[in-house]
C-alpha positions in Angstrom: 48.8 1.7 -1.2 46.4 4.5 0.1 43.7 3.2 2.4 40.1 4.3 2.6 40.8 6.1 5.9 43.7 8.0 4.3 41.5 9.1 1.4 38.9 10.3 3.8 41.4 12.2 6.0 43.0 13.8 3.1 39.6 14.8 1.7 38.6 16.3 5.0 41.8 18.3 5.2 41.3 19.6 1.6 44.0 17.6 -0.1 42.3 16.4 -3.3 38.8 16.6 -1.9 37.2 17.0 -5.3 39.2 14.1 -6.8 38.2 11.1 -4.7 35.2 9.3 -6.2 32.6 7.9 -3.8 32.8 4.6 -5.5 36.5 4.4 -4.6 35.5 4.2 -1.0 33.0 1.4 -1.4 29.4 0.5 -2.1 26.8 3.1 -2.8 24.1 0.5 -2.3 21.9 0.4 0.7 22.7 -3.2 1.6 26.1 -2.0 2.9 24.3 0.0 5.7 23.3 -3.3 7.3 26.4 -5.3 6.5 28.3 -6.6 9.6 31.7 -5.2 9.1 34.0 -6.0 12.0 36.0 -3.1 13.3 39.4 -3.8 14.6 40.1 -2.5 18.2 36.5 -2.3 19.2 35.6 -4.4 22.3 32.6 -6.6 21.9 29.4 -4.7 22.9 31.2 -1.4 22.8 30.0 1.4 20.6 31.8 1.6 17.3 33.5 5.0 17.2 33.4 5.2 13.3 29.5 4.9 13.3 26.7 7.3 14.0 22.9 7.1 13.8 20.1 9.4 14.7 17.9 12.2 13.3 19.4 15.2 11.5 18.9 18.4 13.5 20.6 20.8 11.1 22.4 20.9 7.8 25.0 23.7 7.4 27.4 23.8 4.4 29.0 20.3 4.4 28.2 19.5 8.1 25.3 17.6 9.5 24.4 17.9 13.3 22.7 14.7 14.3 21.0 13.7 17.6 21.5 10.0 18.2 18.9 7.7 19.7 20.9 7.7 22.8 20.6 11.5 23.0 24.3 12.1 22.0 25.0 14.7 19.4 27.2 13.8 16.4 28.9 16.2 14.0 29.3 14.6 10.6 31.4 16.1 7.8 30.5 15.2 4.2 33.6 15.3 2.0 34.4 14.9 -1.7 34.5 11.1 -1.3 31.3 10.6 0.7 28.6 8.6 -0.8 25.0 9.5 0.2 22.0 7.3 -0.3 18.3 8.3 -0.1 16.5 5.6 -2.2 19.4 5.9 -4.5 22.7 8.0 -4.8 22.0 11.6 -4.0 23.8 14.8 -3.2 24.0 16.6 0.2 21.3 19.0 -0.9 18.8 16.1 -0.4 19.5 15.8 3.4 16.9 17.5 5.5 16.3 18.2 9.1 14.2 15.3 10.6 15.8 12.7 8.2 16.9 9.5 9.8 20.6 8.8 9.2 23.2 6.1 9.5 26.8 7.1 8.8 30.2 5.3 8.7 33.5 7.0 8.4 36.6 8.1 10.3 36.4 9.7 13.6 38.8 12.7 13.7 40.7 13.9 16.8 38.2 16.6 17.5 35.4 14.2 17.6 33.9 15.0 14.2 33.1 12.0 11.9 34.4 12.3 8.3 31.8 10.2 6.6 32.6 7.7 3.9 28.9 6.6 3.6 25.7 8.2 4.7 22.4 6.5 4.4 19.3 8.8 4.8 16.0 7.4 6.0 17.1 3.9 5.3 14.8 1.1 6.6 15.1 -2.7 6.5 11.7 -4.1 7.4 10.3 -7.7 7.3 6.6 -8.6 7.3 3.8 -10.4 5.6 2.0 -8.9 2.6 -1.5 -7.8 3.5 -2.5 -6.2 0.2 -1.0 -5.3 -3.1 -1.9 -2.7 -5.7 0.2 -1.3 -8.6 1.3 1.6 -6.4 1.5 0.1 -2.9 2.4 -3.1 -0.9 0.8 -3.2 2.6 2.8 -5.1 5.1 1.9 -6.4 8.5 5.1 -5.8 10.5 4.6 -7.3 14.0 1.0 -6.1 14.0 1.8 -2.7 12.5 0.6 -1.6 9.0 3.5 -0.4 6.9 2.6 1.2 3.5 5.3 0.5 1.0 5.2 2.7 -2.1 6.3 1.5 -5.5 8.6 4.1 -7.1 8.6 3.9 -10.8 12.0 3.2 -12.3 13.5 2.6 -8.9 11.6 -0.2 -7.0 12.7 -3.7 -7.8 11.8 -7.2 -6.5 14.3 -10.1 -6.1 12.4 -13.3 -6.1 14.0 -16.5 -4.7 17.5 -15.2 -5.2 17.0 -14.4 -8.9 17.8 -11.2 -10.7 16.3 -7.8 -9.7 13.2 -7.1 -11.7 10.9 -4.0 -11.8 7.9 -6.4 -12.0 6.5 -6.7 -8.4 3.7 -8.9 -9.5 5.7 -11.9 -8.2 4.5 -10.8 -4.7 1.5 -12.6 -3.2 -0.8 -11.8 -0.2 0.3 -13.7 2.8 3.9 -14.0 1.7 6.8 -13.1 4.0 9.0 -10.4 2.5 11.9 -8.0 3.4 11.7 -4.4 2.2 14.8 -2.2 1.9 13.8 1.4 1.3 13.6 4.9 2.5 11.3 6.0 5.3 9.0 8.9 5.0 9.8 10.6 8.3 7.2 10.6 11.0 4.9 8.2 9.1 4.3 4.5 8.6 5.3 4.8 4.9 8.3 3.7 3.0 9.4 4.1 -0.6 10.6 0.7 -1.9 14.1 0.4 -3.1 14.1 -3.5 -3.1 11.6 -6.2 -2.0 13.2 -9.6 -1.2 10.8 -12.6 -1.5 12.5 -15.9 -0.5 10.1 -18.1 -2.5 
């Protein structure tokens, strides 16, 4: 049986790059970015070699140059099987210099990361609802005001573990919520993918 790693390596090397579907490699959903997936052979507390994060410095052809928060540069290759998320599944043409990035994949011998999943501008923020309108939810996140924009046809709320709904009227001022969404770079604003309200 072919593993995810074998699919990525063959895609990077050009063997069937256009055949491998992103969904064959795993979830396209943003929740996967924050999933605690244990990696074999990585010592506790050590950096995961198959993960990269930072801000995109340049996009050239199928390659992203990313400056990590630790000031280390990462070269990330997007292949035929790479899933990209930016408030939903997108193509590489939606990646911009300045975008924040999380990526998982396979580290190649030359140090390049062959990406299986790339999440652009993804944020996971918790806070208390300060104000709600039809277009926005204002959150107090540790004393900071976060403006969360409702995106028609995209934003959903999950209330008390129920099904996802496009009706965000279940939210109330003072309620503690968790927002998964896409950050608008260099602002305090987020486009909402999902709002989770526990009760």
